[in-house]
C-alpha positions in Angstrom: -52.0 -18.0 33.6 -48.6 -19.6 33.4 -47.2 -16.7 35.4 -49.7 -17.3 38.2 -48.8 -21.0 38.3 -45.1 -19.9 38.7 -46.0 -18.1 41.9 -48.5 -20.6 43.3 -45.8 -22.5 45.2 -43.6 -19.6 46.0 -42.6 -18.8 49.5 -44.9 -16.1 50.9 -44.0 -13.8 53.8 -46.6 -11.8 55.7 -45.3 -8.8 57.7 -47.9 -7.7 60.2 -48.0 -4.3 62.0 -49.6 -5.7 65.1 -49.4 -2.5 67.0 -51.5 -0.6 64.5 -53.6 -3.6 63.4 -54.0 -5.6 66.6 -55.9 -8.9 67.1 -59.5 -7.7 67.4 -61.1 -8.0 70.9 -63.1 -11.2 71.2 -61.2 -13.0 68.3 -59.4 -16.2 68.9 -55.7 -15.4 68.3 -55.1 -19.1 67.4 -57.2 -18.7 64.3 -55.3 -15.8 62.8 -52.6 -17.8 61.1 -55.2 -20.2 59.7 -57.3 -17.3 58.4 -54.2 -15.8 56.7 -53.3 -19.1 55.2 -56.8 -19.8 54.0 -57.1 -16.4 52.4 -53.8 -17.0 50.5 -55.0 -20.5 49.4 -58.2 -18.9 48.0 -55.9 -16.8 45.8 -54.0 -19.9 44.7 -50.9 -19.3 46.9 -50.1 -22.6 48.4 -46.3 -22.5 48.9 -44.5 -22.2 52.3 -45.8 -19.3 54.5 -44.1 -17.3 57.2 -46.0 -14.7 59.3 -44.0 -12.1 61.3 -45.6 -9.5 63.5 -43.9 -6.3 64.4 -44.8 -3.8 67.2 -44.5 -3.0 70.8 -45.1 -6.4 72.4 -45.5 -4.7 75.8 -48.9 -3.6 74.5 -50.0 -7.1 73.6 -51.5 -9.3 76.4 -49.4 -12.3 77.3 -52.2 -14.8 76.4 -52.5 -13.2 72.9 -48.7 -13.4 72.5 -48.7 -17.1 73.6 -51.6 -17.9 71.2 -49.9 -16.3 68.3 -46.6 -17.8 69.0 -48.1 -21.3 69.3 -49.3 -21.0 65.7 -45.8 -20.2 64.4 -46.4 -16.4 64.1 -43.1 -14.7 64.9 -43.5 -11.8 67.4 -40.9 -9.1 66.9 -40.6 -6.4 69.5 -40.3 -2.9 68.0 -40.6 -0.1 70.6 -43.5 2.3 69.9 -42.8 5.0 67.3 -40.3 3.1 65.3 -42.9 1.7 62.8 -44.1 4.1 60.2 
């Protein structure tokens, strides 16, 4: 258990393939960061969190991009076909 405590406050980075795993239709994009953070907290990870999404941002509606960006999720444009 001491090992788990060692990682509880560690910095966690989430890399999200937003092109192949998009925000589901009908979901509030503002809640995505909170849901990720809550899931990590339930697993006792409470250190600093950064979330970065990768994919062709041309395929993501502007309102979704703005909502994600407003929560601190970094949007990284990667042209289609470059993520495997």
